[in-house]
N, CA, C and O of each residue as an XYZ file, in Angstrom:
248
protein
N       7.789    -10.697     25.054
C       7.770    -10.357     26.456
C       7.419     -8.879     26.656
O       6.734     -8.514     27.611
N       7.904     -8.034     25.731
C       7.582     -6.611     25.845
C       6.083     -6.392     25.668
O       5.485     -5.547     26.335
N       5.483     -7.164     24.760
C       4.049     -7.008     24.513
C       3.249     -7.348     25.767
O       2.305     -6.635     26.107
N       3.613     -8.422     26.456
C       2.916     -8.808     27.681
C       3.103     -7.753     28.764
O       2.158     -7.410     29.473
N       4.310     -7.246     28.888
C       4.575     -6.195     29.866
C       3.830     -4.911     29.555
O       3.331     -4.232     30.452
N       3.762     -4.588     28.268
C       3.033     -3.389     27.843
C       1.558     -3.533     28.175
O       0.939     -2.613     28.710
N       1.002     -4.690     27.856
C      -0.417     -4.938     28.154
C      -0.699     -4.843     29.645
O      -1.689     -4.241     30.060
N       0.179     -5.443     30.455
C       0.014     -5.388     31.902
C       0.054     -3.949     32.395
O      -0.763     -3.550     33.225
N       1.001     -3.171     31.888
C       1.137     -1.776     32.310
C      -0.077     -0.949     31.893
O      -0.544     -0.105     32.658
N      -0.590     -1.187     30.682
C      -1.769     -0.446     30.219
C      -2.975     -0.761     31.096
O      -3.718      0.142     31.480
N      -3.170     -2.029     31.410
C      -4.287     -2.408     32.281
C      -4.123     -1.771     33.652
O      -5.086     -1.250     34.215
N      -2.925     -1.808     34.186
C      -2.652     -1.211     35.497
C      -2.964      0.285     35.484
O      -3.604      0.793     36.405
N      -2.521      0.982     34.458
C      -2.748      2.426     34.357
C      -4.236      2.739     34.236
O      -4.728      3.683     34.854
N      -4.951      1.948     33.441
C      -6.374      2.219     33.221
C      -7.232      1.859     34.442
O      -8.120      2.618     34.828
N      -6.962      0.706     35.036
C      -7.776      0.261     36.177
C      -7.559      1.147     37.396
O      -8.516      1.526     38.071
N      -6.314      1.474     37.674
C      -6.010      2.289     38.859
C      -6.035      3.784     38.592
O      -5.794      4.586     39.494
N      -6.326      4.156     37.359
C      -6.411      5.566     36.951
C      -5.154      6.352     37.335
O      -5.224      7.446     37.895
N      -4.014      5.760     37.017
C      -2.727      6.383     37.324
C      -2.496      7.558     36.372
O      -2.745      7.455     35.171
N      -2.027      8.654     36.912
C      -1.753      9.862     36.133
C      -0.258     10.163     36.160
O       0.498      9.519     36.888
N       0.153     11.120     35.383
C       1.527     11.606     35.444
C       2.455     10.952     34.451
O       2.017     10.391     33.447
N       3.751     11.027     34.739
C       4.747     10.557     33.774
C       4.691      9.048     33.519
O       5.019      8.606     32.418
N       4.285      8.254     34.505
C       4.190      6.806     34.298
C       3.132      6.492     33.244
O       3.355      5.660     32.364
N       1.993      7.151     33.334
C       0.917      6.945     32.355
C       1.387      7.354     30.957
O       1.141      6.646     29.981
N       2.056      8.488     30.869
C       2.563      8.965     29.586
C       3.552      7.957     28.991
O       3.501      7.656     27.799
N       4.440      7.448     29.825
C       5.434      6.476     29.363
C       4.777      5.185     28.881
O       5.172      4.624     27.859
N       3.782      4.722     29.616
C       3.079      3.487     29.244
C       2.349      3.668     27.918
O       2.403      2.789     27.058
N       1.681      4.777     27.747
C       0.945      5.005     26.507
C       1.901      5.197     25.326
O       1.593      4.782     24.208
N       3.048      5.815     25.562
C       4.055      5.951     24.517
C       4.617      4.578     24.138
O       4.800      4.290     22.955
N       4.890      3.733     25.133
C       5.370      2.384     24.867
C       4.336      1.584     24.077
O       4.696      0.843     23.163
N       3.068      1.725     24.418
C       1.999      1.053     23.680
C       1.981      1.525     22.224
O       1.843      0.711     21.311
N       2.116      2.807     22.011
C       2.113      3.356     20.656
C       3.279      2.823     19.832
O       3.104      2.441     18.675
N       4.451      2.799     20.421
C       5.639      2.308     19.720
C       5.503      0.816     19.421
O       5.895      0.368     18.344
N       4.957      0.045     20.353
C       4.753     -1.386     20.150
C       3.780     -1.638     19.003
O       4.021     -2.497     18.155
N       2.687     -0.892     18.981
C       1.708     -1.052     17.900
C       2.296     -0.635     16.555
O       2.051     -1.291     15.542
N       3.059      0.437     16.538
C       3.695      0.881     15.303
C       4.677     -0.166     14.791
O       4.740     -0.426     13.589
N       5.436     -0.761     15.691
C       6.380     -1.804     15.300
C       5.648     -3.009     14.719
O       6.125     -3.620     13.763
N       4.499     -3.356     15.284
C       3.692     -4.465     14.760
C       3.185     -4.149     13.356
O       3.225     -5.004     12.472
N       2.713     -2.938     13.152
C       2.230     -2.536     11.828
C       3.360     -2.601     10.805
O       3.157     -3.083      9.690
N       4.527     -2.129     11.164
C       5.676     -2.179     10.261
C       6.043     -3.634      9.939
O       6.317     -3.966      8.786
N       6.046     -4.484     10.944
C       6.368     -5.898     10.740
C       5.375     -6.587      9.817
O       5.775     -7.321      8.913
N       4.088     -6.360     10.036
C       3.074     -6.962      9.166
C       3.183     -6.426      7.747
O       3.012     -7.180      6.788
N       3.462     -5.142      7.599
C       3.613     -4.552      6.267
C       4.789     -5.192      5.535
O       4.682     -5.538      4.358
N       5.893     -5.345      6.225
C       7.055     -5.981      5.611
C       6.738     -7.425      5.232
O       7.133     -7.881      4.159
N       6.040     -8.140      6.088
C       5.704     -9.537      5.829
C       4.803     -9.676      4.605
O       5.053    -10.501      3.726
N       3.755     -8.862      4.563
C       2.793     -8.979      3.471
C       3.313     -8.413      2.149
O       2.766     -8.731      1.094
N       4.333     -7.601      2.182
C       4.937     -7.100      0.950
C       6.039     -8.017      0.438
O       6.656     -7.746     -0.591
N       6.278     -9.094      1.160
C       7.232    -10.097      0.700
C       8.688     -9.725      0.879
O       9.545    -10.228      0.152
N       8.983     -8.872      1.811
C      10.387     -8.534      2.070
C      11.046     -9.757      2.712
O      10.496    -10.328      3.654
N      12.215    -10.166      2.214
C      12.872    -11.372      2.743
C      13.105    -11.296      4.257
O      13.421    -10.241      4.807
N      12.941    -12.436      4.897
C      13.063    -12.523      6.354
C      14.440    -12.065      6.826
O      14.546    -11.366      7.834
N      15.489    -12.449      6.115
C      16.845    -12.052      6.528
C      17.029    -10.543      6.475
O      17.716     -9.973      7.323
N      16.428     -9.894      5.495
C      16.522     -8.441      5.401
C      15.806     -7.777      6.575
O      16.305     -6.807      7.145
N      14.634     -8.305      6.934
C      13.890     -7.770      8.081
C      14.700     -7.988      9.361
O      14.778     -7.099     10.210
N      15.299     -9.170      9.495
C      16.128     -9.459     10.664
C      17.323     -8.528     10.762
O      17.662     -8.057     11.848
N      17.960     -8.262      9.635
C      19.097     -7.334      9.627
C      18.654     -5.928     10.002
O      19.366     -5.213     10.707
N      17.475     -5.535      9.529
C      16.925     -4.213      9.870
C      16.701     -4.109     11.376
O      17.048     -3.103     11.994
N      16.121     -5.153     11.961
C      15.839     -5.133     13.397
C      17.138     -5.160     14.198
O      17.241     -4.490     15.225
N      18.116     -5.916     13.749
C      19.398     -5.968     14.439
C      20.092     -4.610     14.384
O      20.673     -4.165     15.374
N      20.032     -3.963     13.242
C      20.630     -2.640     13.098
C      19.940     -1.608     13.965
O      20.576     -0.670     14.445
N      18.646     -1.775     14.168
C      17.874     -0.845     15.000
C      18.297     -0.951     16.460
O      18.274      0.046     17.182
N      18.681     -2.138     16.901
C      19.061     -2.355     18.296
C      20.443     -1.813     18.608
O      20.730     -1.483     19.758
N      21.295     -1.716     17.611
C      22.687     -1.298     17.852
C      22.814      0.198     17.981
O      23.916      0.709     18.184
């Protein structure tokens, strides 16, 4: 759901040429989302057990 919201916000910012703190926040959220995807794919392709990845993500939320 965050990915869909991020995509919507990026399109909104680009199409309407929004400036200021909202644009900065949207681009930062996009960067963090992409970084999280890269980390997830790296963990998956390196064969890290799913439960360990899940525990890592749960610990990150707390």
